[in-house]
PDB file with SEQRES, HELIX, SHEET and CRYST1 records, atoms N, CA, C and O in Angstrom:
SEQRES   1 A   87  LYS LYS ILE ARG LYS SER GLU ILE ASP TRP ILE PRO TYR          
SEQRES   2 A   87  THR ILE ILE ILE GLY ASP LYS GLU MET GLU ASN ASN THR          
SEQRES   3 A   87  ILE SER ILE ARG LYS ARG ARG ILE GLY GLU GLU TYR GLY          
SEQRES   4 A   87  SER LYS LYS GLY THR SER LYS GLN ILE ASN ASN ILE GLN          
SEQRES   5 A   87  LEU GLU GLU LEU PHE GLU MET LEU ARG GLU GLU THR LYS          
SEQRES   6 A   87  GLY PHE PRO ASN TYR LYS LEU PRO LYS PRO PHE ARG ARG          
SEQRES   7 A   87  PHE SER THR LYS ILE TYR PHE ARG LYS                          
HELIX    1 AA1 LYS A    2  ILE A    8  1                                   7    
HELIX    2 AA2 ASP A   19  ASN A   24  1                                   6    
HELIX    3 AA3 LYS A   41  GLY A   43  5                                   3    
HELIX    4 AA4 LEU A   53  THR A   64  1                                  12    
HELIX    5 AA5 LYS A   74  ARG A   77  1                                   4    
SHEET    1 AA1 3 TYR A  13  ILE A  16  0                                        
SHEET    2 AA1 3 ILE A  27  ARG A  32 -1                                        
SHEET    3 AA1 3 SER A  45  ILE A  51 -1                                        
CRYST1    1.000    1.000    1.000  90.00  90.00  90.00 P 1           1          
ATOM      1  N   LYS A   1      56.178  -7.179  45.832  1.00  0.00           N  
ATOM      2  CA  LYS A   1      55.851  -5.776  46.267  1.00  0.00           C  
ATOM      3  C   LYS A   1      55.149  -5.822  47.606  1.00  0.00           C  
ATOM      4  O   LYS A   1      55.485  -5.062  48.514  1.00  0.00           O  
ATOM      5  N   LYS A   2      54.177  -6.706  47.737  1.00  0.00           N  
ATOM      6  CA  LYS A   2      53.348  -6.833  48.944  1.00  0.00           C  
ATOM      7  C   LYS A   2      54.149  -7.285  50.132  1.00  0.00           C  
ATOM      8  O   LYS A   2      53.958  -6.794  51.244  1.00  0.00           O  
ATOM      9  N   ILE A   3      55.032  -8.202  49.908  1.00  0.00           N  
ATOM     10  CA  ILE A   3      55.967  -8.676  50.971  1.00  0.00           C  
ATOM     11  C   ILE A   3      56.848  -7.563  51.521  1.00  0.00           C  
ATOM     12  O   ILE A   3      57.009  -7.421  52.733  1.00  0.00           O  
ATOM     13  N   ARG A   4      57.416  -6.777  50.610  1.00  0.00           N  
ATOM     14  CA  ARG A   4      58.260  -5.617  50.952  1.00  0.00           C  
ATOM     15  C   ARG A   4      57.369  -4.627  51.772  1.00  0.00           C  
ATOM     16  O   ARG A   4      57.772  -4.143  52.830  1.00  0.00           O  
ATOM     17  N   LYS A   5      56.211  -4.363  51.269  1.00  0.00           N  
ATOM     18  CA  LYS A   5      55.385  -3.373  51.965  1.00  0.00           C  
ATOM     19  C   LYS A   5      55.008  -3.797  53.451  1.00  0.00           C  
ATOM     20  O   LYS A   5      54.912  -2.983  54.369  1.00  0.00           O  
ATOM     21  N   SER A   6      54.819  -5.074  53.573  1.00  0.00           N  
ATOM     22  CA  SER A   6      54.550  -5.603  54.963  1.00  0.00           C  
ATOM     23  C   SER A   6      55.762  -5.431  55.880  1.00  0.00           C  
ATOM     24  O   SER A   6      55.638  -5.153  57.073  1.00  0.00           O  
ATOM     25  N   GLU A   7      56.960  -5.613  55.261  1.00  0.00           N  
ATOM     26  CA  GLU A   7      58.192  -5.365  56.145  1.00  0.00           C  
ATOM     27  C   GLU A   7      58.317  -3.847  56.471  1.00  0.00           C  
ATOM     28  O   GLU A   7      58.724  -3.490  57.577  1.00  0.00           O  
ATOM     29  N   ILE A   8      57.987  -3.005  55.560  1.00  0.00           N  
ATOM     30  CA  ILE A   8      58.074  -1.560  55.823  1.00  0.00           C  
ATOM     31  C   ILE A   8      57.006  -1.178  56.837  1.00  0.00           C  
ATOM     32  O   ILE A   8      57.263  -0.286  57.646  1.00  0.00           O  
ATOM     33  N   ASP A   9      55.880  -1.761  56.849  1.00  0.00           N  
ATOM     34  CA  ASP A   9      54.793  -1.455  57.800  1.00  0.00           C  
ATOM     35  C   ASP A   9      54.986  -2.204  59.084  1.00  0.00           C  
ATOM     36  O   ASP A   9      54.061  -2.188  59.896  1.00  0.00           O  
ATOM     37  N   TRP A  10      56.064  -2.844  59.349  1.00  0.00           N  
ATOM     38  CA  TRP A  10      56.362  -3.561  60.502  1.00  0.00           C  
ATOM     39  C   TRP A  10      55.327  -4.598  60.910  1.00  0.00           C  
ATOM     40  O   TRP A  10      55.004  -4.691  62.094  1.00  0.00           O  
ATOM     41  N   ILE A  11      54.791  -5.385  59.969  1.00  0.00           N  
ATOM     42  CA  ILE A  11      53.937  -6.469  60.193  1.00  0.00           C  
ATOM     43  C   ILE A  11      54.729  -7.726  60.760  1.00  0.00           C  
ATOM     44  O   ILE A  11      55.627  -8.237  60.090  1.00  0.00           O  
ATOM     45  N   PRO A  12      54.412  -8.158  61.875  1.00  0.00           N  
ATOM     46  CA  PRO A  12      55.231  -9.242  62.558  1.00  0.00           C  
ATOM     47  C   PRO A  12      55.356 -10.550  61.779  1.00  0.00           C  
ATOM     48  O   PRO A  12      56.394 -11.211  61.759  1.00  0.00           O  
ATOM     49  N   TYR A  13      54.232 -10.882  61.138  1.00  0.00           N  
ATOM     50  CA  TYR A  13      54.337 -12.161  60.254  1.00  0.00           C  
ATOM     51  C   TYR A  13      53.753 -11.893  58.960  1.00  0.00           C  
ATOM     52  O   TYR A  13      52.745 -11.194  58.854  1.00  0.00           O  
ATOM     53  N   THR A  14      54.391 -12.462  57.884  1.00  0.00           N  
ATOM     54  CA  THR A  14      53.831 -12.424  56.486  1.00  0.00           C  
ATOM     55  C   THR A  14      53.766 -13.800  56.070  1.00  0.00           C  
ATOM     56  O   THR A  14      54.788 -14.478  55.968  1.00  0.00           O  
ATOM     57  N   ILE A  15      52.529 -14.282  55.805  1.00  0.00           N  
ATOM     58  CA  ILE A  15      52.387 -15.643  55.321  1.00  0.00           C  
ATOM     59  C   ILE A  15      52.365 -15.649  53.778  1.00  0.00           C  
ATOM     60  O   ILE A  15      51.645 -14.881  53.140  1.00  0.00           O  
ATOM     61  N   ILE A  16      53.178 -16.542  53.215  1.00  0.00           N  
ATOM     62  CA  ILE A  16      53.290 -16.560  51.737  1.00  0.00           C  
ATOM     63  C   ILE A  16      52.821 -17.959  51.252  1.00  0.00           C  
ATOM     64  O   ILE A  16      53.288 -19.003  51.707  1.00  0.00           O  
ATOM     65  N   ILE A  17      51.894 -17.902  50.327  1.00  0.00           N  
ATOM     66  CA  ILE A  17      51.337 -19.043  49.710  1.00  0.00           C  
ATOM     67  C   ILE A  17      51.366 -18.944  48.210  1.00  0.00           C  
ATOM     68  O   ILE A  17      50.640 -18.217  47.533  1.00  0.00           O  
ATOM     69  N   GLY A  18      52.356 -19.819  47.746  1.00  0.00           N  
ATOM     70  CA  GLY A  18      52.581 -19.732  46.298  1.00  0.00           C  
ATOM     71  C   GLY A  18      52.316 -21.251  45.674  1.00  0.00           C  
ATOM     72  O   GLY A  18      51.749 -22.140  46.309  1.00  0.00           O  
ATOM     73  N   ASP A  19      52.788 -21.383  44.422  1.00  0.00           N  
ATOM     74  CA  ASP A  19      52.581 -22.629  43.811  1.00  0.00           C  
ATOM     75  C   ASP A  19      53.215 -23.814  44.536  1.00  0.00           C  
ATOM     76  O   ASP A  19      52.605 -24.880  44.626  1.00  0.00           O  
ATOM     77  N   LYS A  20      54.430 -23.642  45.051  1.00  0.00           N  
ATOM     78  CA  LYS A  20      55.110 -24.687  45.719  1.00  0.00           C  
ATOM     79  C   LYS A  20      54.373 -25.073  47.084  1.00  0.00           C  
ATOM     80  O   LYS A  20      54.276 -26.249  47.433  1.00  0.00           O  
ATOM     81  N   GLU A  21      53.900 -24.093  47.780  1.00  0.00           N  
ATOM     82  CA  GLU A  21      53.184 -24.268  48.990  1.00  0.00           C  
ATOM     83  C   GLU A  21      51.879 -24.982  48.733  1.00  0.00           C  
ATOM     84  O   GLU A  21      51.507 -25.912  49.448  1.00  0.00           O  
ATOM     85  N   MET A  22      51.197 -24.540  47.713  1.00  0.00           N  
ATOM     86  CA  MET A  22      49.854 -25.222  47.386  1.00  0.00           C  
ATOM     87  C   MET A  22      50.098 -26.638  47.022  1.00  0.00           C  
ATOM     88  O   MET A  22      49.260 -27.476  47.355  1.00  0.00           O  
ATOM     89  N   GLU A  23      51.220 -27.005  46.337  1.00  0.00           N  
ATOM     90  CA  GLU A  23      51.471 -28.295  45.931  1.00  0.00           C  
ATOM     91  C   GLU A  23      51.826 -29.255  47.159  1.00  0.00           C  
ATOM     92  O   GLU A  23      51.472 -30.433  47.211  1.00  0.00           O  
ATOM     93  N   ASN A  24      52.550 -28.619  48.108  1.00  0.00           N  
ATOM     94  CA  ASN A  24      52.952 -29.324  49.289  1.00  0.00           C  
ATOM     95  C   ASN A  24      52.080 -29.286  50.531  1.00  0.00           C  
ATOM     96  O   ASN A  24      52.322 -29.952  51.538  1.00  0.00           O  
ATOM     97  N   ASN A  25      51.010 -28.429  50.387  1.00  0.00           N  
ATOM     98  CA  ASN A  25      50.103 -28.127  51.545  1.00  0.00           C  
ATOM     99  C   ASN A  25      50.845 -27.585  52.732  1.00  0.00           C  
ATOM    100  O   ASN A  25      50.638 -27.994  53.874  1.00  0.00           O  
ATOM    101  N   THR A  26      51.692 -26.678  52.437  1.00  0.00           N  
ATOM    102  CA  THR A  26      52.496 -26.060  53.455  1.00  0.00           C  
ATOM    103  C   THR A  26      52.360 -24.465  53.299  1.00  0.00           C  
ATOM    104  O   THR A  26      51.684 -23.969  52.397  1.00  0.00           O  
ATOM    105  N   ILE A  27      53.006 -23.759  54.181  1.00  0.00           N  
ATOM    106  CA  ILE A  27      53.113 -22.285  54.041  1.00  0.00           C  
ATOM    107  C   ILE A  27      54.544 -21.811  54.271  1.00  0.00           C  
ATOM    108  O   ILE A  27      55.311 -22.495  54.950  1.00  0.00           O  
ATOM    109  N   SER A  28      54.914 -20.680  53.733  1.00  0.00           N  
ATOM    110  CA  SER A  28      56.157 -20.056  54.038  1.00  0.00           C  
ATOM    111  C   SER A  28      55.860 -18.800  54.812  1.00  0.00           C  
ATOM    112  O   SER A  28      54.852 -18.145  54.549  1.00  0.00           O  
ATOM    113  N   ILE A  29      56.719 -18.433  55.774  1.00  0.00           N  
ATOM    114  CA  ILE A  29      56.517 -17.260  56.577  1.00  0.00           C  
ATOM    115  C   ILE A  29      57.723 -16.427  56.600  1.00  0.00           C  
ATOM    116  O   ILE A  29      58.836 -16.951  56.591  1.00  0.00           O  
ATOM    117  N   ARG A  30      57.554 -15.107  56.631  1.00  0.00           N  
ATOM    118  CA  ARG A  30      58.642 -14.166  56.914  1.00  0.00           C  
ATOM    119  C   ARG A  30      58.326 -13.559  58.289  1.00  0.00           C  
ATOM    120  O   ARG A  30      57.316 -12.872  58.445  1.00  0.00           O  
ATOM    121  N   LYS A  31      59.127 -13.793  59.215  1.00  0.00           N  
ATOM    122  CA  LYS A  31      58.906 -13.393  60.603  1.00  0.00           C  
ATOM    123  C   LYS A  31      59.806 -12.205  60.924  1.00  0.00           C  
ATOM    124  O   LYS A  31      61.015 -12.294  60.710  1.00  0.00           O  
ATOM    125  N   ARG A  32      59.262 -11.093  61.431  1.00  0.00           N  
ATOM    126  CA  ARG A  32      59.960  -9.982  61.677  1.00  0.00           C  
ATOM    127  C   ARG A  32      60.846 -10.246  62.944  1.00  0.00           C  
ATOM    128  O   ARG A  32      60.376 -10.835  63.917  1.00  0.00           O  
ATOM    129  N   ARG A  33      62.090  -9.814  62.909  1.00  0.00           N  
ATOM    130  CA  ARG A  33      63.032  -9.970  64.006  1.00  0.00           C  
ATOM    131  C   ARG A  33      62.733  -8.944  65.080  1.00  0.00           C  
ATOM    132  O   ARG A  33      63.247  -7.833  64.950  1.00  0.00           O  
ATOM    133  N   ILE A  34      62.005  -9.176  66.066  1.00  0.00           N  
ATOM    134  CA  ILE A  34      61.715  -8.299  67.169  1.00  0.00           C  
ATOM    135  C   ILE A  34      62.528  -8.736  68.365  1.00  0.00           C  
ATOM    136  O   ILE A  34      62.416  -9.854  68.870  1.00  0.00           O  
ATOM    137  N   GLY A  35      63.377  -7.770  68.803  1.00  0.00           N  
ATOM    138  CA  GLY A  35      64.180  -7.980  69.990  1.00  0.00           C  
ATOM    139  C   GLY A  35      65.473  -8.823  69.712  1.00  0.00           C  
ATOM    140  O   GLY A  35      66.179  -9.259  70.621  1.00  0.00           O  
ATOM    141  N   GLU A  36      65.722  -9.013  68.393  1.00  0.00           N  
ATOM    142  CA  GLU A  36      66.908  -9.763  68.030  1.00  0.00           C  
ATOM    143  C   GLU A  36      67.810  -8.843  67.240  1.00  0.00           C  
ATOM    144  O   GLU A  36      67.294  -7.966  66.547  1.00  0.00           O  
ATOM    145  N   GLU A  37      69.141  -8.984  67.297  1.00  0.00           N  
ATOM    146  CA  GLU A  37      70.116  -8.169  66.570  1.00  0.00           C  
ATOM    147  C   GLU A  37      70.103  -8.657  65.103  1.00  0.00           C  
ATOM    148  O   GLU A  37      70.013  -9.849  64.810  1.00  0.00           O  
ATOM    149  N   TYR A  38      70.199  -7.643  64.192  1.00  0.00           N  
ATOM    150  CA  TYR A  38      70.352  -7.979  62.830  1.00  0.00           C  
ATOM    151  C   TYR A  38      71.342  -6.928  62.164  1.00  0.00           C  
ATOM    152  O   TYR A  38      71.431  -5.774  62.586  1.00  0.00           O  
ATOM    153  N   GLY A  39      72.031  -7.385  61.160  1.00  0.00           N  
ATOM    154  CA  GLY A  39      73.132  -6.615  60.607  1.00  0.00           C  
ATOM    155  C   GLY A  39      72.729  -5.478  59.687  1.00  0.00           C  
ATOM    156  O   GLY A  39      73.034  -4.319  59.966  1.00  0.00           O  
ATOM    157  N   SER A  40      72.062  -5.786  58.617  1.00  0.00           N  
ATOM    158  CA  SER A  40      71.683  -4.831  57.624  1.00  0.00           C  
ATOM    159  C   SER A  40      70.169  -4.658  57.628  1.00  0.00           C  
ATOM    160  O   SER A  40      69.432  -5.373  58.307  1.00  0.00           O  
ATOM    161  N   LYS A  41      69.724  -3.639  56.811  1.00  0.00           N  
ATOM    162  CA  LYS A  41      68.349  -3.323  56.726  1.00  0.00           C  
ATOM    163  C   LYS A  41      67.541  -4.529  56.108  1.00  0.00           C  
ATOM    164  O   LYS A  41      66.359  -4.731  56.387  1.00  0.00           O  
ATOM    165  N   LYS A  42      68.273  -5.311  55.246  1.00  0.00           N  
ATOM    166  CA  LYS A  42      67.627  -6.478  54.615  1.00  0.00           C  
ATOM    167  C   LYS A  42      67.525  -7.641  55.534  1.00  0.00           C  
ATOM    168  O   LYS A  42      66.784  -8.581  55.248  1.00  0.00           O  
ATOM    169  N   GLY A  43      68.249  -7.626  56.650  1.00  0.00           N  
ATOM    170  CA  GLY A  43      68.191  -8.732  57.599  1.00  0.00           C  
ATOM    171  C   GLY A  43      67.213  -8.567  58.720  1.00  0.00           C  
ATOM    172  O   GLY A  43      67.364  -9.180  59.777  1.00  0.00           O  
ATOM    173  N   THR A  44      66.119  -7.674  58.489  1.00  0.00           N  
ATOM    174  CA  THR A  44      65.114  -7.464  59.522  1.00  0.00           C  
ATOM    175  C   THR A  44      64.130  -8.517  59.692  1.00  0.00           C  
ATOM    176  O   THR A  44      63.386  -8.476  60.672  1.00  0.00           O  
ATOM    177  N   SER A  45      64.043  -9.492  58.808  1.00  0.00           N  
ATOM    178  CA  SER A  45      63.164 -10.586  58.983  1.00  0.00           C  
ATOM    179  C   SER A  45      63.849 -11.934  58.687  1.00  0.00           C  
ATOM    180  O   SER A  45      64.906 -11.997  58.059  1.00  0.00           O  
ATOM    181  N   LYS A  46      63.211 -12.981  59.156  1.00  0.00           N  
ATOM    182  CA  LYS A  46      63.716 -14.359  59.032  1.00  0.00           C  
ATOM    183  C   LYS A  46      62.727 -15.116  58.121  1.00  0.00           C  
ATOM    184  O   LYS A  46      61.510 -15.027  58.283  1.00  0.00           O  
ATOM    185  N   GLN A  47      63.287 -15.844  57.183  1.00  0.00           N  
ATOM    186  CA  GLN A  47      62.384 -16.647  56.255  1.00  0.00           C  
ATOM    187  C   GLN A  47      62.242 -18.090  56.821  1.00  0.00           C  
ATOM    188  O   GLN A  47      63.257 -18.742  57.065  1.00  0.00           O  
ATOM    189  N   ILE A  48      61.098 -18.557  57.017  1.00  0.00           N  
ATOM    190  CA  ILE A  48      60.769 -19.923  57.409  1.00  0.00           C  
ATOM    191  C   ILE A  48      59.997 -20.605  56.313  1.00  0.00           C  
ATOM    192  O   ILE A  48      58.851 -20.240  56.050  1.00  0.00           O  
ATOM    193  N   ASN A  49      60.574 -21.559  55.682  1.00  0.00           N  
ATOM    194  CA  ASN A  49      59.945 -22.190  54.507  1.00  0.00           C  
ATOM    195  C   ASN A  49      59.313 -23.581  54.858  1.00  0.00           C  
ATOM    196  O   ASN A  49      59.763 -24.320  55.734  1.00  0.00           O  
ATOM    197  N   ASN A  50      58.244 -23.852  54.097  1.00  0.00           N  
ATOM    198  CA  ASN A  50      57.600 -25.145  54.144  1.00  0.00           C  
ATOM    199  C   ASN A  50      57.295 -25.685  55.523  1.00  0.00           C  
ATOM    200  O   ASN A  50      57.782 -26.746  55.911  1.00  0.00           O  
ATOM    201  N   ILE A  51      56.476 -24.937  56.266  1.00  0.00           N  
ATOM    202  CA  ILE A  51      55.990 -25.538  57.563  1.00  0.00           C  
ATOM    203  C   ILE A  51      54.488 -25.779  57.468  1.00  0.00           C  
ATOM    204  O   ILE A  51      53.828 -25.180  56.619  1.00  0.00           O  
ATOM    205  N   GLN A  52      53.942 -26.623  58.299  1.00  0.00           N  
ATOM    206  CA  GLN A  52      52.498 -26.933  58.402  1.00  0.00           C  
ATOM    207  C   GLN A  52      51.839 -25.741  59.150  1.00  0.00           C  
ATOM    208  O   GLN A  52      52.501 -25.056  59.929  1.00  0.00           O  
ATOM    209  N   LEU A  53      50.550 -25.510  58.907  1.00  0.00           N  
ATOM    210  CA  LEU A  53      49.817 -24.557  59.606  1.00  0.00           C  
ATOM    211  C   LEU A  53      49.790 -24.746  61.124  1.00  0.00           C  
ATOM    212  O   LEU A  53      49.840 -23.765  61.866  1.00  0.00           O  
ATOM    213  N   GLU A  54      49.717 -25.929  61.570  1.00  0.00           N  
ATOM    214  CA  GLU A  54      49.792 -26.341  62.959  1.00  0.00           C  
ATOM    215  C   GLU A  54      51.045 -25.817  63.614  1.00  0.00           C  
ATOM    216  O   GLU A  54      50.985 -25.329  64.743  1.00  0.00           O  
ATOM    217  N   GLU A  55      52.180 -25.900  62.941  1.00  0.00           N  
ATOM    218  CA  GLU A  55      53.419 -25.451  63.426  1.00  0.00           C  
ATOM    219  C   GLU A  55      53.392 -23.913  63.668  1.00  0.00           C  
ATOM    220  O   GLU A  55      53.940 -23.416  64.652  1.00  0.00           O  
ATOM    221  N   LEU A  56      52.764 -23.217  62.776  1.00  0.00           N  
ATOM    222  CA  LEU A  56      52.627 -21.719  62.954  1.00  0.00           C  
ATOM    223  C   LEU A  56      51.705 -21.427  64.168  1.00  0.00           C  
ATOM    224  O   LEU A  56      51.954 -20.495  64.932  1.00  0.00           O  
ATOM    225  N   PHE A  57      50.682 -22.210  64.319  1.00  0.00           N  
ATOM    226  CA  PHE A  57      49.828 -21.969  65.482  1.00  0.00           C  
ATOM    227  C   PHE A  57      50.555 -22.272  66.781  1.00  0.00           C  
ATOM    228  O   PHE A  57      50.311 -21.611  67.791  1.00  0.00           O  
ATOM    229  N   GLU A  58      51.436 -23.249  66.775  1.00  0.00           N  
ATOM    230  CA  GLU A  58      52.207 -23.597  67.967  1.00  0.00           C  
ATOM    231  C   GLU A  58      53.250 -22.473  68.300  1.00  0.00           C  
ATOM    232  O   GLU A  58      53.488 -22.094  69.447  1.00  0.00           O  
ATOM    233  N   MET A  59      53.831 -21.994  67.191  1.00  0.00           N  
ATOM    234  CA  MET A  59      54.849 -20.913  67.371  1.00  0.00           C  
ATOM    235  C   MET A  59      54.123 -19.603  67.859  1.00  0.00           C  
ATOM    236  O   MET A  59      54.708 -18.877  68.663  1.00  0.00           O  
ATOM    237  N   LEU A  60      52.938 -19.296  67.425  1.00  0.00           N  
ATOM    238  CA  LEU A  60      52.190 -18.166  67.971  1.00  0.00           C  
ATOM    239  C   LEU A  60      51.726 -18.398  69.423  1.00  0.00           C  
ATOM    240  O   LEU A  60      51.701 -17.462  70.222  1.00  0.00           O  
ATOM    241  N   ARG A  61      51.376 -19.593  69.744  1.00  0.00           N  
ATOM    242  CA  ARG A  61      51.029 -19.895  71.167  1.00  0.00           C  
ATOM    243  C   ARG A  61      52.166 -19.645  72.094  1.00  0.00           C  
ATOM    244  O   ARG A  61      52.035 -19.040  73.158  1.00  0.00           O  
ATOM    245  N   GLU A  62      53.376 -20.173  71.615  1.00  0.00           N  
ATOM    246  CA  GLU A  62      54.591 -19.963  72.453  1.00  0.00           C  
ATOM    247  C   GLU A  62      54.957 -18.525  72.625  1.00  0.00           C  
ATOM    248  O   GLU A  62      55.374 -18.145  73.720  1.00  0.00           O  
ATOM    249  N   GLU A  63      54.835 -17.718  71.647  1.00  0.00           N  
ATOM    250  CA  GLU A  63      55.177 -16.263  71.636  1.00  0.00           C  
ATOM    251  C   GLU A  63      54.181 -15.462  72.444  1.00  0.00           C  
ATOM    252  O   GLU A  63      54.506 -14.417  73.007  1.00  0.00           O  
ATOM    253  N   THR A  64      52.984 -15.961  72.490  1.00  0.00           N  
ATOM    254  CA  THR A  64      51.891 -15.151  73.275  1.00  0.00           C  
ATOM    255  C   THR A  64      51.599 -15.688  74.599  1.00  0.00           C  
ATOM    256  O   THR A  64      50.704 -15.193  75.283  1.00  0.00           O  
ATOM    257  N   LYS A  65      52.335 -16.714  75.016  1.00  0.00           N  
ATOM    258  CA  LYS A  65      52.149 -17.301  76.359  1.00  0.00           C  
ATOM    259  C   LYS A  65      52.390 -16.173  77.476  1.00  0.00           C  
ATOM    260  O   LYS A  65      53.394 -15.463  77.531  1.00  0.00           O  
ATOM    261  N   GLY A  66      51.338 -16.130  78.324  1.00  0.00           N  
ATOM    262  CA  GLY A  66      51.420 -15.178  79.411  1.00  0.00           C  
ATOM    263  C   GLY A  66      50.629 -13.824  79.074  1.00  0.00           C  
ATOM    264  O   GLY A  66      50.443 -12.955  79.925  1.00  0.00           O  
ATOM    265  N   PHE A  67      50.200 -13.735  77.800  1.00  0.00           N  
ATOM    266  CA  PHE A  67      49.465 -12.576  77.472  1.00  0.00           C  
ATOM    267  C   PHE A  67      47.974 -12.870  77.605  1.00  0.00           C  
ATOM    268  O   PHE A  67      47.575 -14.022  77.439  1.00  0.00           O  
ATOM    269  N   PRO A  68      47.149 -11.893  77.894  1.00  0.00           N  
ATOM    270  CA  PRO A  68      45.624 -12.163  78.103  1.00  0.00           C  
ATOM    271  C   PRO A  68      45.008 -12.674  76.763  1.00  0.00           C  
ATOM    272  O   PRO A  68      45.394 -12.282  75.662  1.00  0.00           O  
ATOM    273  N   ASN A  69      44.094 -13.512  76.945  1.00  0.00           N  
ATOM    274  CA  ASN A  69      43.483 -14.081  75.706  1.00  0.00           C  
ATOM    275  C   ASN A  69      41.948 -14.023  75.893  1.00  0.00           C  
ATOM    276  O   ASN A  69      41.336 -14.911  76.486  1.00  0.00           O  
ATOM    277  N   TYR A  70      41.356 -12.926  75.353  1.00  0.00           N  
ATOM    278  CA  TYR A  70      39.911 -12.733  75.482  1.00  0.00           C  
ATOM    279  C   TYR A  70      39.436 -12.031  74.222  1.00  0.00           C  
ATOM    280  O   TYR A  70      40.221 -11.424  73.494  1.00  0.00           O  
ATOM    281  N   LYS A  71      38.149 -12.125  73.983  1.00  0.00           N  
ATOM    282  CA  LYS A  71      37.610 -11.356  72.812  1.00  0.00           C  
ATOM    283  C   LYS A  71      37.402  -9.872  73.197  1.00  0.00           C  
ATOM    284  O   LYS A  71      37.100  -9.529  74.340  1.00  0.00           O  
ATOM    285  N   LEU A  72      37.580  -9.037  72.195  1.00  0.00           N  
ATOM    286  CA  LEU A  72      37.351  -7.665  72.383  1.00  0.00           C  
ATOM    287  C   LEU A  72      35.758  -7.383  72.485  1.00  0.00           C  
ATOM    288  O   LEU A  72      34.961  -8.126  71.911  1.00  0.00           O  
ATOM    289  N   PRO A  73      35.377  -6.360  73.186  1.00  0.00           N  
ATOM    290  CA  PRO A  73      34.001  -5.962  73.173  1.00  0.00           C  
ATOM    291  C   PRO A  73      33.482  -5.816  71.679  1.00  0.00           C  
ATOM    292  O   PRO A  73      34.287  -5.588  70.776  1.00  0.00           O  
ATOM    293  N   LYS A  74      32.194  -5.944  71.449  1.00  0.00           N  
ATOM    294  CA  LYS A  74      31.685  -5.990  70.122  1.00  0.00           C  
ATOM    295  C   LYS A  74      32.057  -4.601  69.282  1.00  0.00           C  
ATOM    296  O   LYS A  74      32.428  -4.677  68.111  1.00  0.00           O  
ATOM    297  N   PRO A  75      31.938  -3.434  69.915  1.00  0.00           N  
ATOM    298  CA  PRO A  75      32.286  -2.259  69.049  1.00  0.00           C  
ATOM    299  C   PRO A  75      33.690  -2.275  68.653  1.00  0.00           C  
ATOM    300  O   PRO A  75      33.975  -1.593  67.669  1.00  0.00           O  
ATOM    301  N   PHE A  76      34.645  -2.942  69.251  1.00  0.00           N  
ATOM    302  CA  PHE A  76      36.034  -2.867  68.992  1.00  0.00           C  
ATOM    303  C   PHE A  76      36.509  -4.066  68.113  1.00  0.00           C  
ATOM    304  O   PHE A  76      37.660  -4.106  67.679  1.00  0.00           O  
ATOM    305  N   ARG A  77      35.625  -5.001  67.874  1.00  0.00           N  
ATOM    306  CA  ARG A  77      36.016  -6.141  67.037  1.00  0.00           C  
ATOM    307  C   ARG A  77      36.392  -5.750  65.598  1.00  0.00           C  
ATOM    308  O   ARG A  77      37.289  -6.344  65.000  1.00  0.00           O  
ATOM    309  N   ARG A  78      35.727  -4.790  65.080  1.00  0.00           N  
ATOM    310  CA  ARG A  78      35.893  -4.339  63.747  1.00  0.00           C  
ATOM    311  C   ARG A  78      37.238  -3.605  63.533  1.00  0.00           C  
ATOM    312  O   ARG A  78      37.846  -3.630  62.462  1.00  0.00           O  
ATOM    313  N   PHE A  79      37.650  -2.951  64.637  1.00  0.00           N  
ATOM    314  CA  PHE A  79      38.952  -2.281  64.479  1.00  0.00           C  
ATOM    315  C   PHE A  79      40.129  -3.205  64.296  1.00  0.00           C  
ATOM    316  O   PHE A  79      41.107  -2.811  63.661  1.00  0.00           O  
ATOM    317  N   SER A  80      40.085  -4.422  64.821  1.00  0.00           N  
ATOM    318  CA  SER A  80      41.139  -5.348  64.711  1.00  0.00           C  
ATOM    319  C   SER A  80      41.218  -6.036  63.359  1.00  0.00           C  
ATOM    320  O   SER A  80      42.205  -6.703  63.048  1.00  0.00           O  
ATOM    321  N   THR A  81      40.156  -5.868  62.544  1.00  0.00           N  
ATOM    322  CA  THR A  81      40.158  -6.598  61.219  1.00  0.00           C  
ATOM    323  C   THR A  81      41.060  -5.909  60.166  1.00  0.00           C  
ATOM    324  O   THR A  81      41.563  -6.606  59.285  1.00  0.00           O  
ATOM    325  N   LYS A  82      41.287  -4.601  60.211  1.00  0.00           N  
ATOM    326  CA  LYS A  82      42.175  -3.903  59.288  1.00  0.00           C  
ATOM    327  C   LYS A  82      42.966  -2.889  60.043  1.00  0.00           C  
ATOM    328  O   LYS A  82      42.424  -1.942  60.613  1.00  0.00           O  
ATOM    329  N   ILE A  83      44.238  -3.094  60.044  1.00  0.00           N  
ATOM    330  CA  ILE A  83      45.160  -2.199  60.727  1.00  0.00           C  
ATOM    331  C   ILE A  83      46.028  -1.540  59.775  1.00  0.00           C  
ATOM    332  O   ILE A  83      46.621  -2.166  58.896  1.00  0.00           O  
ATOM    333  N   TYR A  84      46.120  -0.184  59.946  1.00  0.00           N  
ATOM    334  CA  TYR A  84      47.036   0.633  59.027  1.00  0.00           C  
ATOM    335  C   TYR A  84      48.044   1.183  60.039  1.00  0.00           C  
ATOM    336  O   TYR A  84      47.646   1.802  61.026  1.00  0.00           O  
ATOM    337  N   PHE A  85      49.338   0.967  59.812  1.00  0.00           N  
ATOM    338  CA  PHE A  85      50.388   1.498  60.642  1.00  0.00           C  
ATOM    339  C   PHE A  85      50.864   2.811  60.106  1.00  0.00           C  
ATOM    340  O   PHE A  85      51.263   3.664  60.899  1.00  0.00           O  
ATOM    341  N   ARG A  86      50.853   3.048  58.751  1.00  0.00           N  
ATOM    342  CA  ARG A  86      51.327   4.200  58.117  1.00  0.00           C  
ATOM    343  C   ARG A  86      50.338   4.638  57.040  1.00  0.00           C  
ATOM    344  O   ARG A  86      49.589   3.811  56.519  1.00  0.00           O  
ATOM    345  N   LYS A  87      50.325   5.849  56.720  1.00  0.00           N  
ATOM    346  CA  LYS A  87      49.498   6.292  55.642  1.00  0.00           C  
ATOM    347  C   LYS A  87      50.323   6.657  54.400  1.00  0.00           C  
ATOM    348  O   LYS A  87      49.760   7.057  53.381  1.00  0.00           O  
TER     349      LYS A  87                                                      
END                                                                             
């Protein structure tokens, strides 16, 4: 239910940690297809299974290359901890 809600709320990455992932020390990711064509409503995200956390960090570095990378001013740091897209 939480995974589906994250897709409805247009969360770009959903990290899934279950029993298999805990056993293998890996994570599974559902990555939202942004800027890619998809056929049906169910094809809006891509499942990436059993990757290491470092691979996720590298994927994020590649996607955010060229974007500014700096801390928010102190009053705005709390706003980025909890984001609601819909009510």
